[in-house]
N, C-alpha and C positions, 0 to 999 in steps of 0.2 A: 220195502218194495211198493206197498200200497200207496204210501205217501208220494213216492217218486212218480208212480203212474197217475196219481191224481194231479200232480203238478204238470205233467206232460199234457194231460187232457185239458187242463186249464190254459196251458200255453196255446194249444190248438184252437180253443174257443176264443181266446183273446186275439188271436191272429185275425179272425174274421172282424172283430171290433176295430183293430188297427186299420184293416183294409177298407172299412167303410169310409174312411177319410180320403183314401186315394182312388176310390171309385172303380169304374169299369170301362173297358174297351181296349184300345190298342196297347201293345206292349212297350210303352214309352217309359214306364217307371217300374223298377229302378234301372237306370242305364248302367249304373256303377254299384259296387258294394255299398251297403248301408251301415253306418256306424251307430252303435247303441252305446252312448256314453253313460257310464255308471260313475257317479261322483264319490264313490266310496271304495275302499280296498277290496280286493278279491276275497271271496269266501263268505261275505255277508248276505243278508236277505235279498237286497236289491241286485247284487252281483249274481246270485244263484238264479233268481227269477229271470234276470236279463239273459243269461246264457241259455236257459231252457227256451225262452221265447225266440232268441236268435236262431236256435236250431229249427224251431217250428216255422219261422218266417222264411228261412233259407229253403226248406223243403217246399213251402207253399209257392214261392216265387221263382225258384230256380236261380236266384241271385244270392250272393253271400251277404248275410247279416252277421256282424261281429261285435263283440263287446270291447270297449276301451275304458279302462279304469283311469279316471282323472281325479285324483284325490287332493284333499287340502281344505282347510277352513271349515271343517264340519260339513263338507259337501258343496260349499259355496263356490269354490274355485271351478269345479267342473260345470256347475250350473251356469255361472256367468259365461263360460266358454261356449256353452250351447246357445245361450241367449244372443251371443254376438255372431254365431255361425250363419253362413249363407242359408236362407230359407229355400233350399233346393230339394228338400225331401230326402236328402242323403245323410242327415244327422238327426238322430232321435235320442231320447234320454230315458233312462229308467231310474226313477227316484220317487219321492213322496213328501211326507209331512216335514221332515227336518229341513229340506231345502226350500220348500215353497210355502211353509207356514211358520215354523219356528225360527228359521234363519232371518227372514224379513221382519219378524216380530221383535227379534233381539237387536237387529242392526238395520237402521233406516237407510244406510249407505251400502247396501249389498251389491249395487251395480246392475240390478235388473228389476223388472216388475214381474212378479210371479204369475200374473194373469196376462198382461198385454204382450209380453215378450215370448210367450209359449203357446203352442197349440196343444190343448189337453185332449189326448186321444183315447186312452183305454185304461181301465182298472185291471191290474195284473193279478193281485192277490194280497194276502196279509198274513202276518204271523204275530202272536202275542209276545210281549216282553215278559221276562221271567227273572225274579230275584233268586239268585243261586249262591251257594256257599261251598267252599272247599270242606271236605269232611273233617279236616283237622281243626276247624273252627269249633266243632263240638255242638252244633245246633242242628236240629232236624225238623223244626216247625217254625212258622212265622212268629209265633208267640215267644219261642225260645230266643229267636234273633232279636226281637224287640227288647226282651229283658237284658240280654247281653249288651245291646247298643246303649241302653239307658244307664247301664252301670259303667260303661267305658267312657273315656274322654273323647273318643272319636273312632270310627271304623272306616278304613279305606275301602272304596269300591271302584270297580272298573266299568267303563262303558265303551261304546264304539267311537266315542269322541265328544268333544264339547258341543253342546247344542243339539245333540241327537235325542231321540225319544227316550232312550235309556237314562241319559243324564237328567232330562226334565222330570221323568217319573220318579227317579231316586230322590231328587231334591224335593219334589212334592211330598213324597212319603216322609222324608226327614222333617219337613215343616209340620205336617199333620200329626206325626207320631211323637214330635218333640225329641228327636234323637239327632246326633251329630254324625253326618256322613262326609267323608273327605273324598272328593272326586279325583280319580286318576284317569285321565283321558288317553285314549289310544287312537291310532289312525285306522280304525276298522275293528269290527267285532271279532273277526277271525284271529287277529293278533292278540286281542285282549283275552280271549278264552284260553289261549296257549299258556299265558302266564298264570291264569286262574287255575287251570288244571295242574300246573306245576307247583302250585301252592305259594307262589311269590306274592300274590295278593289273595285275600280270603273271600271276598264278596264281589258279585257282579250283577249288574242289571243289563241283560242282553236278550236278544231275540231267541225264541224257542227253536227256530231253525238252526241256530248256531250251537246251542247247548244240549239239544235233545239226546244225541248219541252219548254224550258224556254223563247225562243224568241216568240214562238207561244202563250204562256200564258201571255206575256207582262212583264215578270220578268226581261228580258234583252232586250236591243236594238241592233240589228245587224247593224253595220256601214259599213263594207266592207268584201268582200270575195275574197279569192285567186283562186277561181274556174273561169272557162271561161264562166259561165252563171249566171243568176240571181238566188237568193235563193228562194225556196218556202217559203210561209208565209210572205215574205218581198220583193216583186218584185221591190220596189223602192230602195232597198239597193244598195249603191254605190259598184262598182266592182273594187277592188284594182288592178286587172289584166289590167284594162283599164284606170284607173286614172293616169294621168301624175304626176310624172315621173316613177311611179311604174308599169312598164309593165313586169309582171312575173306571173308564175303559182306556186302555193305552196300547192298542194293537199297532204294529208297524204296517202301514198301508203302502203298497207299491204301485206306481202308475207308469204308463208310457206317455211321453210328451214329445212334441216336435218343436222346432223353432217357430216363432210367431209368423203367421201367414203361410206356413208350409202347406196346410191342407187346401187353402183357397187356390194356391198355385198349381196343385197337383190333383185336385178333385177330378174324377172322371178319367184317370189315366190308365188304371189297370186293376184287374181282379186276380186273385191267386189262381194257380193252375188247378183245373178240375172243377171250377165253379161255373 
């Protein structure tokens, strides 16, 4: 409950940041419902934050803000759709590093420019990525996992999709720790965690927002986190940011973006109700 309240407060705060781009005075914007495109499947970090902020924005403006999941290509399909959308202020996007940093870094022909084709509006929040295992794997610590992985020919792991933060972090760990990890890509973390909890796959690199309740219930074991602090529910969990030689941070950052030129066209149009 505390976590939910914190997210709602963050949504209300970020609402003000979003509105700083659409300005103040007459009630010209939004004249129609506003679409928040999430380029990932429902249930993930971006989707969850997008729905919380849609609710806060709807309350602030008295006009509907709604989430549309546009999945495919590790988030690039929905991202390109937003880049090509009319810059009328009625199409926004909730995404982050996978679509605007990792995707363009991996593919020079993504079909959009991550800076020129978007208006970067607000920072919505973040969640760490966590290495988790099914209890049947028989490991309870990061050290146990490394020992098992080094003895095995290869261990399958799931992520939210090819090119996502979870995919990159797991491959980085594999290279640094000299272990073999075999990637099983899913179209979204929510789908991946279902098969992980069912035991169809044994290891996952997923966001804390997706796996937290399963860790608390004992359905998954948290082995390492890319955050700079220990995880709640599992204070003894090894911290991958501190474990040699893996000194890095790998939080999932979520932002609000608009189409290129959207803010310049709608600056000075409207403030939220009550301000």
